[in-house]
C-alpha positions as CSV (number, residue, x, y, z in Angstrom):
1,M,-11.0,-14.9,19.6
2,K,-10.8,-12.6,22.6
3,L,-11.2,-9.6,20.4
4,T,-14.1,-11.2,18.5
5,R,-15.8,-12.1,21.8
6,R,-15.5,-8.6,23.1
7,I,-16.9,-7.1,19.8
8,A,-19.8,-9.6,19.9
9,I,-20.7,-8.7,23.5
10,I,-20.5,-5.0,22.8
11,L,-22.6,-5.2,19.6
12,V,-25.2,-7.6,21.1
13,G,-25.5,-5.4,24.1
14,L,-26.0,-2.4,21.9
15,V,-28.7,-4.2,19.8
16,V,-30.5,-5.2,23.0
17,V,-30.4,-1.7,24.4
18,V,-31.6,-0.2,21.1
19,L,-34.4,-2.7,20.7
20,G,-35.4,-2.3,24.3
21,C,-35.7,1.5,23.9
22,S,-37.6,1.0,20.7
23,A,-40.0,-1.5,22.3
24,A,-40.5,0.9,25.3
25,L,-41.3,3.8,23.0
26,S,-43.5,1.7,20.8
27,T,-45.4,0.3,23.7
28,A,-45.9,3.8,25.2
29,R,-47.1,5.0,21.8
30,E,-49.5,2.2,21.3
31,R,-50.8,2.6,24.8
32,A,-51.5,6.3,24.2
33,S,-53.1,5.4,20.9
34,F,-55.3,2.8,22.5
35,A,-56.3,5.2,25.2
36,D,-57.2,7.9,22.7
37,D,-59.2,5.5,20.5
38,T,-61.1,4.1,23.5
39,T,-61.9,7.5,24.9
40,R,-63.1,8.7,21.5
41,D,-65.3,5.6,21.1
42,E,-66.7,5.9,24.6
43,V,-67.4,9.6,24.1
44,V,-69.2,9.0,20.8
45,V,-71.2,6.1,22.2
46,G,-72.0,7.9,25.5
47,R,-73.2,11.0,23.8
48,A,-75.4,9.0,21.5
49,L,-76.9,7.1,24.4
50,A,-77.3,10.3,26.4
51,A,-79.2,11.9,23.5
52,A,-81.5,8.8,23.3
53,I,-82.1,8.9,27.1
54,E,-83.0,12.6,27.0
55,R,-85.5,11.9,24.3
56,E,-87.0,9.1,26.3
57,L,-87.3,11.2,29.4
58,A,-88.7,14.1,27.4
59,N,-91.4,11.7,26.1
60,G,-92.5,10.9,29.6
61,E,-90.5,7.8,30.2
62,D,-89.1,7.4,33.7
63,E,-85.5,6.8,34.6
64,A,-86.2,3.1,35.3
65,D,-87.0,2.6,31.6
66,A,-83.7,4.4,30.8
67,R,-81.8,2.1,33.0
68,A,-83.5,-0.9,31.4
69,M,-82.7,0.3,28.0
70,L,-79.0,0.8,28.9
71,E,-78.8,-2.7,30.4
72,A,-80.3,-4.2,27.3
73,A,-77.7,-2.3,25.2
74,S,-75.0,-3.7,27.5
75,D,-76.1,-7.2,26.9
76,R,-75.9,-6.7,23.2
77,E,-72.5,-5.0,23.2
78,R,-69.4,-7.1,23.8
79,G,-66.7,-5.5,25.9
80,M,-68.8,-2.3,26.8
81,K,-71.1,-1.8,29.6
82,F,-73.7,1.0,29.8
83,R,-75.6,2.3,32.8
84,W,-77.5,5.4,34.0
85,T,-76.3,7.3,37.0
86,T,-77.2,10.4,38.9
87,R,-75.3,12.5,41.4
88,E,-77.2,10.8,44.1
89,D,-76.2,7.4,42.8
90,E,-72.4,8.2,42.8
91,P,-71.8,10.9,45.2
92,A,-68.1,9.8,45.4
93,G,-67.7,8.5,41.9
94,L,-67.1,12.0,40.5
95,S,-65.7,15.0,42.1
96,A,-67.7,18.3,42.2
97,E,-65.4,19.7,39.6
98,E,-66.1,16.7,37.3
99,W,-69.9,17.1,37.9
100,G,-69.4,20.7,37.0
101,T,-67.8,19.6,33.7
102,L,-70.9,17.5,33.0
103,V,-73.2,20.3,33.9
104,A,-71.3,22.5,31.4
105,G,-72.0,19.8,28.7
106,G,-68.6,18.1,28.7
107,T,-67.6,14.5,29.2
108,V,-65.4,13.0,31.9
109,T,-63.2,10.0,31.4
110,Q,-61.5,7.9,34.1
111,R,-58.9,5.2,33.3
112,S,-58.0,2.6,36.0
113,E,-54.9,0.5,35.1
114,S,-55.3,-1.6,38.2
115,S,-58.8,-2.7,37.4
116,E,-58.2,-2.6,33.7
117,V,-61.4,-0.5,33.1
118,Q,-62.0,2.9,31.5
119,R,-65.2,4.8,32.2
120,T,-66.6,7.8,30.4
121,W,-69.5,9.9,31.7
122,A,-71.7,11.6,29.1
123,P,-74.2,14.2,30.4
124,A,-78.0,13.9,29.9
125,H,-80.7,16.2,31.2
126,R,-83.2,14.6,33.6
127,A,-87.0,15.4,33.7
128,N,-86.5,17.7,36.6
129,G,-83.8,19.6,34.8
130,E,-80.9,18.2,36.7
131,I,-77.9,16.5,35.0
132,G,-77.6,12.7,34.9
133,A,-75.0,10.8,33.1
134,V,-74.7,7.8,30.9
135,V,-71.7,5.8,32.0
136,V,-69.8,3.8,29.4
137,E,-67.4,1.2,30.8
138,D,-64.8,-0.4,28.5
139,S,-62.6,-3.3,29.5
140,L,-58.8,-2.8,29.0
141,E,-58.0,-6.5,29.0
142,D,-57.8,-6.8,25.1
143,E,-55.5,-3.7,25.1
144,A,-53.3,-5.2,27.9
145,A,-53.2,-8.5,26.1
146,Y,-52.2,-6.8,22.8
147,L,-49.4,-4.8,24.6
148,R,-48.1,-7.9,26.3
149,G,-48.0,-9.7,23.0
150,S,-46.3,-6.7,21.4
151,V,-43.7,-6.7,24.1
152,L,-43.1,-10.5,23.8
153,R,-42.8,-10.1,20.0
154,T,-40.3,-7.3,20.5
155,L,-38.3,-9.5,22.9
156,A,-38.3,-12.4,20.5
157,V,-37.1,-10.2,17.7
158,A,-34.4,-8.8,19.9
159,L,-33.3,-12.3,20.9
160,L,-33.2,-13.6,17.4
161,L,-31.4,-10.4,16.2
162,S,-28.9,-10.7,19.0
163,I,-28.2,-14.3,18.2
164,A,-27.9,-13.5,14.4
165,T,-25.6,-10.5,15.2
166,A,-23.4,-12.7,17.5
167,L,-23.1,-15.4,14.8
168,V,-22.3,-12.9,12.1
169,I,-19.7,-11.1,14.3
170,V,-18.1,-14.5,15.2
171,W,-17.9,-15.5,11.6
172,V,-16.6,-12.2,10.4
173,G,-14.2,-12.0,13.4
174,V,-12.8,-15.5,12.7
175,T,-12.6,-15.1,8.9
176,F,-11.4,-11.5,8.6
177,V,-9.7,-10.9,11.9
178,G,-8.8,-14.2,13.8
179,R,-7.2,-16.1,11.0
180,P,-5.2,-13.2,9.6
181,I,-4.0,-12.2,13.1
182,R,-2.9,-15.8,13.8
183,A,-1.0,-15.8,10.4
184,L,0.7,-12.5,11.3
185,V,1.6,-13.9,14.8
186,A,3.1,-17.0,13.1
187,H,5.0,-14.8,10.7
188,A,6.4,-12.7,13.5
189,R,7.5,-15.8,15.4
190,K,9.3,-17.1,12.3
191,V,11.0,-13.8,11.8
192,G,12.0,-13.7,15.5
193,A,13.5,-17.2,15.1
194,G,15.6,-15.9,12.2
195,D,13.6,-17.2,9.2
196,F,13.6,-14.1,6.9
197,K,12.0,-16.1,4.1
198,A,8.7,-16.2,5.8
199,R,5.8,-14.4,4.1
200,S,2.3,-13.4,5.1
201,D,-0.1,-14.3,2.2
202,I,-3.1,-12.3,3.3
203,A,-5.1,-11.0,0.4
204,Q,-7.3,-8.5,2.2
205,N,-8.0,-5.0,1.1
206,D,-8.1,-3.6,4.6
207,E,-5.9,-2.5,7.4
208,I,-4.8,-6.1,8.2
209,G,-3.8,-6.6,4.5
210,V,-1.8,-3.4,4.7
211,L,-0.2,-4.7,8.0
212,A,0.7,-8.0,6.2
213,I,2.3,-6.0,3.3
214,E,4.3,-3.9,5.8
215,M,5.5,-7.0,7.7
216,N,6.7,-8.6,4.5
217,E,8.6,-5.4,3.6
218,M,10.0,-5.4,7.2
219,T,11.1,-9.0,6.8
220,D,12.8,-8.1,3.5
221,E,14.5,-5.2,5.1
222,L,15.7,-7.3,8.1
223,A,17.1,-9.9,5.6
224,R,19.0,-7.1,3.8
225,S,20.2,-5.7,7.1
226,R,21.3,-9.1,8.2
227,A,23.2,-9.8,5.0
228,A,24.8,-6.3,5.2
229,L,25.7,-7.1,8.8
230,A,27.2,-10.4,7.8
231,N,29.2,-8.8,5.1
232,E,30.4,-6.1,7.4
233,T,31.4,-8.6,10.0
234,D,33.2,-10.7,7.4
235,R,35.0,-7.6,6.2
236,R,36.0,-6.6,9.7
237,L,37.3,-10.1,10.4
238,R,39.3,-10.0,7.2
239,T,40.7,-6.6,8.2
240,L,41.6,-7.9,11.6
241,E,43.3,-10.9,10.1
242,Q,45.2,-8.6,7.8
243,L,46.3,-6.5,10.8
244,R,47.5,-9.6,12.5
245,H,49.2,-10.7,9.4
246,A,50.8,-7.3,9.1
247,D,52.0,-7.5,12.7
248,R,53.5,-10.9,12.0
249,L,55.2,-9.5,8.8
250,G,56.6,-6.6,10.8
251,T,58.1,-9.1,13.3
252,V,59.5,-11.3,10.6
253,G,60.8,-8.2,8.7
254,T,62.7,-7.1,11.8
255,L,64.2,-10.6,12.3
256,A,65.0,-10.9,8.6
257,S,66.8,-7.5,8.5
258,G,68.9,-8.4,11.5
259,L,69.7,-11.8,10.1
260,A,70.6,-10.5,6.7
261,H,73.0,-8.0,8.1
262,E,74.6,-10.6,10.3
263,L,75.0,-13.1,7.4
264,G,75.9,-10.6,4.7
265,T,79.5,-10.0,5.7
266,P,80.5,-13.6,6.4
267,L,79.0,-14.7,3.1
268,N,80.9,-12.0,1.2
269,V,84.1,-13.2,2.9
270,V,83.4,-16.9,2.0
271,Q,82.5,-16.0,-1.6
272,G,85.7,-13.9,-1.9
273,H,88.0,-16.7,-0.6
274,A,86.2,-19.2,-2.8
275,G,87.0,-16.9,-5.8
276,L,90.7,-16.7,-4.7
277,I,90.9,-20.5,-4.6
278,L,89.3,-20.8,-8.0
279,E,92.1,-18.6,-9.4
280,R,94.8,-21.0,-8.2
281,K,94.7,-23.6,-11.0
282,E,97.7,-25.5,-9.5
283,L,95.6,-26.7,-6.5
284,G,94.2,-29.6,-8.3
285,R,90.8,-30.5,-9.9
286,D,89.2,-31.8,-6.7
287,V,90.0,-28.6,-4.7
288,L,88.8,-26.4,-7.6
289,N,85.6,-28.3,-7.8
290,G,85.0,-28.0,-4.1
291,A,85.8,-24.3,-4.3
292,K,83.2,-24.0,-7.1
293,V,80.6,-25.7,-5.1
294,I,81.3,-23.3,-2.2
295,A,81.1,-20.3,-4.5
296,D,77.8,-21.5,-6.1
297,Q,76.2,-22.2,-2.7
298,T,77.4,-18.9,-1.4
299,V,75.7,-17.1,-4.4
300,K,72.5,-18.8,-3.5
301,M,72.8,-17.8,0.2
302,T,73.6,-14.3,-0.9
303,R,70.5,-14.2,-3.1
304,L,68.4,-15.4,-0.1
305,V,69.9,-12.7,2.1
306,R,69.1,-10.1,-0.6
307,Q,65.5,-11.3,-0.7
308,L,65.3,-11.0,3.1
309,L,66.6,-7.5,3.0
310,D,64.1,-6.6,0.2
311,F,61.3,-8.1,2.2
312,A,62.3,-6.2,5.4
313,R,63.0,-2.8,3.8
314,R,59.9,-2.8,1.5
315,K,60.8,0.5,-0.2
316,G,58.3,2.0,-2.6
317,P,58.7,1.1,-6.3
318,T,60.1,3.5,-8.9
319,K,57.4,3.5,-11.6
320,E,58.0,4.0,-15.2
321,D,55.9,3.7,-18.4
322,T,56.7,0.1,-19.2
323,D,55.4,-2.6,-21.6
324,L,54.2,-5.4,-19.4
325,C,54.0,-7.8,-22.4
326,D,57.7,-7.2,-23.0
327,I,58.6,-8.1,-19.4
328,A,56.5,-11.3,-19.6
329,K,58.1,-12.3,-22.9
330,K,61.6,-11.8,-21.5
331,V,60.8,-13.9,-18.5
332,V,59.4,-16.7,-20.6
333,S,62.5,-16.6,-22.8
334,V,64.9,-16.8,-19.8
335,L,62.9,-19.8,-18.2
336,E,62.6,-21.9,-21.3
337,A,65.7,-23.9,-20.5
338,Y,64.7,-24.2,-16.8
339,A,61.3,-25.6,-17.9
340,K,63.0,-28.2,-20.1
341,Q,64.8,-29.5,-17.0
342,Y,61.4,-30.3,-15.6
343,G,60.2,-31.8,-18.8
344,G,57.8,-28.9,-19.5
345,T,57.3,-25.8,-21.6
346,V,56.1,-22.2,-21.1
347,E,53.6,-20.4,-23.4
348,I,52.6,-16.8,-23.4
349,V,49.3,-15.4,-24.6
350,A,49.5,-11.6,-24.8
351,P,48.6,-8.7,-27.1
352,E,51.3,-6.8,-28.9
353,S,51.7,-4.2,-26.1
354,V,50.2,-3.3,-22.8
355,R,51.9,-0.3,-21.3
356,I,51.3,0.7,-17.6
357,A,53.2,2.5,-14.9
358,I,55.2,-0.1,-13.0
359,D,58.7,-0.7,-11.5
360,A,60.0,-3.1,-14.2
361,S,62.6,-4.9,-12.1
362,T,60.3,-5.7,-9.2
363,I,57.4,-6.8,-11.5
364,Q,59.8,-8.9,-13.4
365,Q,60.7,-10.6,-10.1
366,V,57.0,-11.2,-9.5
367,V,56.5,-12.8,-12.9
368,M,59.7,-14.9,-12.5
369,N,58.6,-16.2,-9.1
370,L,55.1,-17.2,-10.3
371,V,56.4,-18.9,-13.5
372,V,59.1,-20.8,-11.6
373,N,56.5,-22.0,-9.1
374,A,54.2,-23.1,-12.0
375,I,57.0,-25.0,-13.7
376,Q,57.8,-26.8,-10.5
377,A,54.1,-27.7,-9.9
378,T,53.5,-29.0,-13.5
379,P,54.2,-32.7,-13.9
380,A,56.8,-33.8,-16.5
381,H,55.3,-33.9,-20.1
382,G,52.2,-32.2,-18.8
383,A,50.3,-29.3,-20.3
384,P,52.5,-26.2,-20.8
385,V,52.6,-23.4,-18.2
386,K,50.6,-20.5,-19.6
387,V,51.3,-16.8,-19.0
388,E,48.4,-14.6,-20.0
389,I,48.1,-10.9,-20.1
390,V,44.6,-9.3,-20.2
391,P,44.3,-5.6,-21.2
392,A,42.7,-3.1,-19.0
393,R,39.1,-3.7,-18.0
394,E,36.8,-2.3,-15.3
395,I,36.6,-4.6,-12.3
396,E,35.8,-4.5,-8.6
397,P,38.6,-5.5,-6.3
398,P,38.0,-8.3,-3.8
399,L,36.6,-7.5,-0.4
400,G,39.2,-6.3,2.0
401,E,41.8,-5.2,-0.5
402,G,41.1,-1.6,0.2
403,R,41.1,-0.7,-3.5
404,G,38.5,1.2,-5.5
405,P,36.9,-0.1,-8.7
406,G,38.6,1.0,-11.9
407,P,40.6,-0.3,-14.9
408,Y,43.1,-3.0,-14.0
409,V,45.5,-5.0,-16.2
410,A,45.7,-8.7,-15.3
411,L,48.6,-11.1,-15.6
412,R,47.7,-14.8,-15.1
413,V,50.1,-17.7,-14.6
414,V,48.4,-21.1,-15.0
415,D,50.0,-24.5,-14.3
416,S,48.7,-28.0,-14.9
417,G,49.4,-29.3,-11.4
418,S,47.1,-31.1,-8.9
419,G,46.1,-28.0,-7.0
420,I,46.8,-26.6,-3.6
421,A,45.1,-27.9,-0.4
422,P,42.5,-25.5,1.0
423,D,44.3,-25.3,4.3
424,D,47.6,-24.4,2.6
425,L,45.9,-21.9,0.1
426,A,45.0,-19.6,3.0
427,H,48.7,-19.2,4.0
428,I,50.7,-19.3,0.7
429,F,51.4,-15.5,0.9
430,E,52.8,-15.7,4.4
431,P,56.6,-15.4,4.8
432,F,58.5,-18.6,5.1
433,F,55.4,-20.7,4.4
434,T,56.1,-23.4,1.8
435,T,54.7,-26.6,0.6
436,K,58.0,-27.8,-1.0
437,E,60.5,-30.2,0.3
438,V,63.3,-29.1,2.6
439,G,66.0,-27.4,0.5
440,E,63.6,-26.7,-2.5
441,G,62.1,-23.5,-1.3
442,T,62.4,-20.8,1.3
443,G,58.8,-19.5,1.5
444,L,59.7,-16.0,0.6
445,G,59.0,-15.8,-3.2
446,L,55.2,-15.4,-3.0
447,S,55.4,-13.2,0.1
448,V,57.8,-10.8,-1.6
449,S,55.7,-10.9,-4.8
450,Y,52.6,-10.1,-2.7
451,G,54.2,-7.1,-1.2
452,I,55.5,-5.8,-4.6
453,V,52.1,-6.0,-6.1
454,Q,50.6,-4.3,-3.1
455,D,53.1,-1.5,-3.4
456,H,52.0,-1.0,-7.0
457,G,48.3,-0.5,-5.9
458,G,47.2,-3.9,-7.1
459,W,46.5,-7.3,-5.6
460,I,47.4,-10.9,-6.3
461,T,45.0,-13.9,-5.9
462,A,45.4,-17.6,-6.1
463,T,42.5,-19.9,-7.3
464,S,43.0,-23.6,-6.8
465,R,41.0,-26.8,-6.3
466,A,42.2,-30.3,-5.6
467,G,43.1,-32.1,-8.8
468,E,42.8,-28.9,-10.9
469,P,45.3,-26.4,-12.2
470,T,46.2,-23.4,-10.0
471,V,45.8,-19.9,-11.4
472,F,47.7,-16.9,-9.9
473,E,46.4,-13.6,-11.1
474,V,48.1,-10.3,-10.6
475,N,46.0,-7.2,-11.1
476,L,47.8,-3.9,-11.6
477,P,46.2,-0.4,-12.0
478,A,46.1,0.6,-15.7
479,F,46.2,4.3,-14.8
480,R,49.1,6.2,-16.5
481,P,49.3,9.9,-15.4
482,A,50.3,11.9,-18.5
483,G,53.7,13.6,-18.3
484,S,54.6,12.2,-14.8
485,L,56.4,9.1,-16.1
486,R,59.4,8.6,-18.3
487,P,59.6,5.8,-20.7
488,S,61.8,2.9,-19.5
489,A,65.3,2.5,-21.0
490,P,65.7,-0.2,-23.7
491,R,66.6,-3.5,-22.1
492,D,67.4,-5.5,-25.2
493,A,71.1,-5.6,-24.3
494,E,70.5,-7.1,-20.8
495,R,69.1,-10.5,-19.9
496,P,68.1,-10.8,-16.3
497,A,69.6,-13.8,-14.6
498,P,67.0,-16.4,-13.8
499,L,66.2,-16.9,-10.1
500,S,66.6,-20.5,-8.9
501,A,63.8,-22.5,-7.3
502,E,65.0,-21.4,-3.9
503,A,63.7,-17.9,-4.7
504,S,60.0,-19.0,-4.7
505,V,57.6,-21.0,-2.7
């Protein structure tokens, strides 16, 4: 309202000044018009009476009769007075110059604002040849009253116009300025408080309407910037967490490498001596059974050591043009007997062939680990574990993977278990993290698989909810550079030995 009040004061003041100047000019113009009209009437009447006086004097009448005639005329005329005068009667009434004007046949007019009277002297020749004059006096009271009324009317009009102008300005200011400005202020405060859904619904085709549109666009831009900032912050936090995880992996790798080297030789010695004992059939059945148990457990420990070394060394894969479907089918064939031990089955859903550039042995290890985990998570006589292969399709990698969009082949392993707890799901790819009982898992299977897939330029994700099946999805680049890969050697003659449950999470 401050702006409206200022505008009202300025415009009302301007109206008053304009009307005042107009009234002053109008009054001056009317005053001059009245003066001209009065002078013209007095001159006409004065000359007519002077001519009549001259005729009377020429006919032998004396000046007393002329005076009586003028007095009688004054009594009949309202507002005008007539009288006869000579230079002897008014020696100081007119100056010598004015009497000279009368002598020359002109008229003399005097206007007295103070006494509100105007006098006009019209010359008339006396009987002795000298100049007398008929004096016509006209009262200015009616003129003054009219001018006062005109001024009062002008002031009343100015007052009414000022009030009307002020009321219109206040209404216009409140309707088209005050309310929209308050709405814009409320919008700005909401935006300042973080509410980027606020909008200014001001339907005005003026500058304030344009400002409302710009503020809405500014709010949308701030919302987009805030979302982009949140995404960027989330991405940086993910990157930071990955760096921390990489640092932990480096430390674990160093420890694993040292531990593997320290355990490798003793395990080989134990395994060798167990083999020697097994060759001596004469030692008895109990001794041979004990030696067999020692040999079997040593093999398991050796496999664990090998996994530790593979995890610590992390050498790049040797990629060949390989049929991923063939690898999956072989793994399913090998693990059929293992699945039966848990009362389950394994099914594969795959096309005839999907060829990509991969290291067959390491990818086979990944598939083996995932299927073994799915078998162990599936309850007895539950739904079968499914292995699905999806041909290449264009997808966008998850945020933070550092991969570009492109064609990727997917391999999914789906169990029918009860899901993984959200707190555990965030750590399943960390080394030595496991949800299994002591002795059933080492926590290296998924960590090694994650690293293998990363080395291939892909990524692995786990989707799980409480009470629902868990889905592990491996995405591998479908790009096969022409002429740079050799076809993999036939593997029909070899059957990879199945990894035991200790090799996975």
